[in-house]
Wavefront OBJ file of the C-alpha trace (Angstrom):
o trace
v -77.953 -52.116 -67.376
v -77.368 -54.831 -70.042
v -78.116 -58.393 -69.022
v -74.679 -60.089 -68.726
v -76.230 -63.471 -69.534
v -77.398 -62.211 -72.934
v -74.053 -60.540 -73.597
v -72.193 -63.760 -72.915
v -74.566 -65.972 -74.831
v -73.004 -67.134 -78.097
v -75.256 -68.364 -80.896
v -73.590 -71.167 -82.851
v -72.595 -70.204 -86.382
v -73.033 -72.475 -89.382
v -69.986 -72.277 -91.618
v -70.903 -72.121 -95.316
v -68.729 -74.274 -97.582
v -68.198 -74.434 -101.322
v -66.893 -78.003 -101.164
v -66.275 -80.872 -98.756
v -62.543 -80.636 -99.407
v -62.441 -77.622 -97.067
v -63.094 -79.793 -94.002
v -61.892 -83.221 -95.179
v -59.193 -83.419 -92.505
v -61.772 -83.125 -89.718
v -63.637 -86.412 -90.251
v -63.051 -90.110 -91.002
v -66.647 -91.279 -91.425
v -69.471 -89.832 -93.510
v -73.088 -90.692 -92.716
v -74.528 -89.939 -96.133
v -78.167 -89.209 -96.860
v -79.449 -90.006 -100.364
v -82.508 -88.007 -101.417
v -81.639 -84.381 -102.068
v -77.935 -85.088 -101.606
v -76.805 -87.911 -103.893
v -79.897 -88.140 -106.114
v -83.354 -86.672 -106.664
v -85.204 -89.986 -106.561
v -84.787 -90.435 -110.309
v -81.153 -89.718 -111.191
v -77.908 -88.954 -109.330
v -76.296 -85.530 -109.207
v -72.986 -85.533 -111.159
v -71.217 -83.370 -108.553
v -72.319 -85.776 -105.818
v -70.881 -88.765 -107.687
v -67.594 -86.904 -108.042
v -67.679 -86.115 -104.323
v -68.204 -89.769 -103.414
v -65.241 -90.751 -105.577
v -63.056 -88.094 -103.942
v -64.076 -89.255 -100.471
v -63.182 -92.835 -101.388
v -59.808 -91.748 -102.764
v -59.172 -89.781 -99.566
v -59.693 -92.942 -97.514
v -62.952 -91.857 -95.874
v -65.579 -94.392 -94.851
v -68.929 -93.504 -96.462
v -71.932 -95.214 -94.917
v -75.224 -94.566 -96.689
v -77.781 -93.688 -94.002
v -81.229 -93.452 -95.525
v -84.803 -93.321 -94.303
v -85.783 -95.500 -97.261
v -88.470 -97.937 -96.076
v -86.775 -100.835 -97.863
v -84.163 -103.482 -97.133
v -80.544 -102.411 -97.527
v -79.983 -104.828 -100.425
v -82.899 -103.276 -102.318
v -81.461 -99.801 -101.865
v -78.042 -100.993 -103.064
v -79.657 -102.467 -106.181
v -81.596 -99.256 -106.842
v -78.450 -97.131 -106.490
v -76.630 -99.346 -108.979
v -79.567 -99.073 -111.365
v -79.390 -95.273 -111.050
v -75.695 -95.221 -111.838
v -74.229 -94.951 -108.324
v -71.389 -97.478 -108.366
v -71.186 -99.805 -105.338
v -67.477 -98.983 -105.008
v -68.370 -95.387 -104.085
v -69.636 -96.218 -100.593
v -68.737 -98.541 -97.744
v -72.154 -99.797 -96.630
v -75.882 -99.118 -96.450
v -78.110 -98.606 -93.412
v -81.817 -97.954 -93.896
v -84.825 -97.327 -91.708
v -86.492 -100.171 -93.592
v -83.741 -102.610 -92.649
v -84.006 -101.536 -89.016
v -87.791 -102.002 -89.131
v -87.416 -105.464 -90.665
v -84.920 -106.556 -88.004
v -87.206 -105.240 -85.265
v -90.129 -107.262 -86.587
v -87.925 -110.312 -87.071
v -86.291 -110.338 -83.631
v -89.023 -108.667 -81.484
v -86.366 -107.379 -79.043
v -88.653 -105.645 -76.533
v -92.022 -105.946 -74.849
v -93.912 -103.988 -77.481
v -92.404 -106.019 -80.296
v -93.460 -109.245 -78.587
v -97.010 -107.952 -78.148
v -97.500 -106.719 -81.712
v -98.927 -109.947 -83.011
v -98.711 -111.127 -86.617
v -101.615 -109.418 -88.372
v -100.544 -106.175 -90.007
v -102.520 -103.490 -91.771
v -99.940 -101.800 -94.013
v -100.116 -98.343 -95.559
v -97.597 -99.314 -98.180
v -97.009 -98.800 -101.903
v -96.229 -101.890 -103.930
v -92.581 -100.832 -104.306
v -92.089 -101.311 -100.544
v -93.732 -104.755 -100.333
v -90.388 -106.516 -99.927
v -90.131 -105.047 -96.426
v -92.423 -107.723 -94.993
v -90.927 -110.694 -96.853
v -89.635 -113.395 -94.533
v -91.370 -112.015 -91.432
v -94.179 -114.537 -90.911
v -96.762 -111.745 -91.051
v -100.306 -111.838 -92.350
v -101.182 -108.688 -94.263
v -104.855 -107.928 -93.697
v -107.174 -105.711 -95.733
v -109.304 -104.484 -92.832
v -108.039 -102.445 -89.886
v -110.455 -104.356 -87.652
v -108.547 -107.593 -88.325
v -105.107 -106.107 -87.577
v -102.967 -106.355 -84.452
v -100.773 -103.428 -85.495
v -100.310 -100.806 -88.216
v -97.258 -100.378 -90.436
v -96.661 -97.296 -92.583
v -93.922 -97.079 -95.215
v -95.280 -94.494 -97.671
v -97.978 -93.744 -100.235
v -98.813 -95.083 -103.676
v -100.340 -91.848 -104.952
v -97.850 -88.973 -105.054
v -100.731 -86.511 -104.638
v -101.938 -88.093 -101.386
v -102.118 -86.039 -98.189
v -101.807 -87.320 -94.619
v -105.408 -86.327 -93.849
v -106.601 -88.732 -96.555
v -105.768 -91.581 -94.187
v -107.881 -90.294 -91.297
v -110.573 -93.006 -91.642
v -107.907 -95.715 -91.269
v -106.117 -93.880 -88.472
v -109.293 -93.334 -86.487
v -110.169 -97.021 -86.733
v -106.667 -97.901 -85.551
v -106.973 -95.451 -82.682
v -110.326 -96.915 -81.676
v -108.651 -100.312 -81.352
v -105.533 -98.851 -79.653
v -103.325 -100.324 -82.366
v -99.637 -99.378 -82.214
v -98.071 -98.122 -85.444
v -94.582 -98.835 -86.758
v -93.178 -96.133 -89.023
v -90.476 -97.307 -91.428
v -89.639 -93.808 -92.712
v -89.764 -90.823 -90.314
v -89.408 -88.294 -93.160
v -92.375 -85.957 -93.654
v -91.857 -85.255 -97.344
v -89.482 -85.734 -100.245
v -88.892 -84.411 -103.761
v -89.135 -87.228 -106.298
v -87.746 -85.894 -109.576
v -88.654 -82.381 -108.410
v -92.228 -83.305 -107.399
v -93.082 -83.024 -103.714
v -94.815 -85.962 -102.026
v -95.485 -86.972 -98.444
v -93.581 -89.737 -96.693
v -94.602 -92.193 -93.996
v -93.582 -89.786 -91.236
v -96.399 -87.392 -92.164
v -98.996 -90.123 -91.643
v -97.309 -91.320 -88.440
v -97.212 -87.770 -87.102
v -100.927 -87.384 -87.809
v -101.640 -90.645 -85.958
v -99.672 -89.350 -82.981
v -101.590 -86.070 -83.064
v -104.816 -88.047 -82.920
v -103.505 -89.844 -79.817
v -101.995 -92.989 -81.339
v -98.742 -94.659 -80.336
v -95.969 -94.705 -82.947
v -92.609 -96.468 -82.923
v -90.164 -94.893 -85.376
v -87.159 -96.510 -87.037
v -84.440 -94.457 -88.727
v -83.219 -90.880 -88.502
v -83.220 -88.861 -86.261
v -83.499 -91.645 -83.684
v -80.162 -92.554 -82.144
v -80.392 -96.343 -82.429
v -79.467 -96.487 -86.117
v -76.453 -94.216 -85.519
v -75.240 -96.425 -82.674
v -75.425 -99.426 -85.005
v -73.100 -97.698 -87.480
v -70.602 -96.526 -84.859
v -70.434 -100.052 -83.462
v -69.950 -101.602 -86.901
v -67.256 -99.175 -88.074
v -65.408 -98.623 -84.807
v -65.046 -94.936 -85.695
v -65.700 -92.526 -82.848
v -68.660 -90.199 -83.236
v -66.521 -87.081 -82.909
v -64.842 -88.015 -86.207
v -68.147 -88.540 -88.014
v -69.935 -86.120 -90.340
v -73.649 -86.476 -90.956
v -74.617 -85.120 -94.381
v -78.260 -84.504 -95.248
v -80.856 -82.034 -96.461
v -83.303 -82.153 -93.542
v -83.108 -80.301 -90.248
v -85.690 -82.579 -88.655
v -84.021 -85.900 -89.428
v -80.459 -85.519 -90.741
v -79.244 -82.563 -88.701
v -81.133 -83.434 -85.521
v -79.961 -87.036 -85.759
v -76.311 -86.105 -86.266
v -76.450 -83.635 -83.384
v -78.071 -86.089 -80.988
v -75.610 -88.823 -81.989
v -72.599 -86.598 -81.251
v -71.485 -86.176 -84.878
v -70.939 -83.003 -86.885
v -73.662 -81.988 -89.317
v -73.495 -80.686 -92.896
v -76.764 -79.349 -94.309
v -77.222 -79.610 -98.085
v -79.360 -76.556 -98.783
v -80.436 -77.667 -102.249
v -82.694 -80.430 -100.952
v -85.876 -80.169 -98.872
v -85.199 -76.574 -97.796
v -84.076 -75.265 -101.195
v -86.932 -72.787 -101.583
v -86.129 -71.270 -98.218
v -82.342 -71.333 -98.352
v -81.108 -70.941 -101.909
v -80.944 -67.679 -103.822
v -79.092 -67.635 -107.158
v -77.600 -71.041 -106.251
v -76.098 -69.634 -103.032
v -77.156 -70.005 -99.397
v -78.914 -66.977 -97.956
v -77.158 -66.474 -94.577
v -80.151 -64.735 -92.985
v -82.527 -67.482 -94.029
v -80.055 -70.035 -92.710
v -79.929 -68.334 -89.307
v -83.724 -68.120 -89.201
v -84.125 -71.828 -89.954
v -81.453 -72.714 -87.397
v -83.412 -70.847 -84.739
v -86.742 -72.245 -85.878
v -85.561 -75.846 -85.684
v -83.281 -75.172 -82.669
v -80.676 -77.156 -84.569
v -77.455 -75.501 -85.692
v -75.658 -77.482 -88.410
v -71.908 -77.134 -88.174
v -71.709 -76.594 -91.920
v -73.901 -75.684 -94.856
v -73.374 -76.214 -98.579
v -75.595 -75.349 -101.562
v -75.193 -78.770 -103.225
v -73.016 -81.749 -102.362
v -69.662 -81.205 -104.023
v -65.972 -81.800 -103.372
l 1 2 3 4 5 6 7 8 9 10 11 12 13 14 15 16 17 18 19 20 21 22 23 24 25 26 27 28 29 30 31 32 33 34 35 36 37 38 39 40 41 42 43 44 45 46 47 48 49 50 51 52 53 54 55 56 57 58 59 60 61 62 63 64 65 66 67 68 69 70 71 72 73 74 75 76 77 78 79 80 81 82 83 84 85 86 87 88 89 90 91 92 93 94 95 96 97 98 99 100 101 102 103 104 105 106 107 108 109 110 111 112 113 114 115 116 117 118 119 120 121 122 123 124 125 126 127 128 129 130 131 132 133 134 135 136 137 138 139 140 141 142 143 144 145 146 147 148 149 150 151 152 153 154 155 156 157 158 159 160 161 162 163 164 165 166 167 168 169 170 171 172 173 174 175 176 177 178 179 180 181 182 183 184 185 186 187 188 189 190 191 192 193 194 195 196 197 198 199 200 201 202 203 204 205 206 207 208 209 210 211 212 213 214 215 216 217 218 219 220 221 222 223 224 225 226 227 228 229 230 231 232 233 234 235 236 237 238 239 240 241 242 243 244 245 246 247 248 249 250 251 252 253 254 255 256 257 258 259 260 261 262 263 264 265 266 267 268 269 270 271 272 273 274 275 276 277 278 279 280 281 282 283 284 285 286 287 288 289 290 291 292 293 294 295 296 297 298
């Protein structure tokens, strides 16, 4: 006899869109990822710029929500430099800004115990993250009171390359702050690891990591409080199941997966989403985006 529980169990279905216009009436706030959605780390996507302009004209609030390990003002400046006009979005929230505020205000017990001596796994482009924080950046793990990871200088680096540093940190029971939970990114089409890959390896070795940014709910709560828009009228747009889709789901927003980003090799075939591959990834990540789209477009 068939199991009635299985018969009644409904697997959520991800609706595949050709453009955001198809669901524009269902949301008031967009939580917009950058890499893989608006730009490729080097230049913006023309269709994405058009989409941002259409969202603005439709009266939608567009809050940039990025796991960039940099201050919000730095990200704004970089977007302008790339050709993304400031008038195309409402505000910017970054994991780097959240990390900076945490280190500035020390709002909890761990923050107060971190001390001031930091060993940073940080490329020069992220150095502004520690400006104004009264921190001493040390060159030896043995002199540090905590670890901070923002990313890598060498785009060919692997997380395992940092094992000597991580093992020394573990030996001293140093906590680690991760200013970018992403595992990897495509910079101009070239894949490179992000801070999250190193933080994950430290955790696997037994270290303690505090993450700032997506998918962790705190940064979403900050946006909902600032905008006053209820989460049920928010749409999280991103290219990552692990951060963007999980974060939107946990925050109570809808999720739109841009298939042409991180998961493009798995999801796109002839510039279209492969429905079977989409279902398989949904099951694998146990996250079911409400919507999917090949590339961000109106």
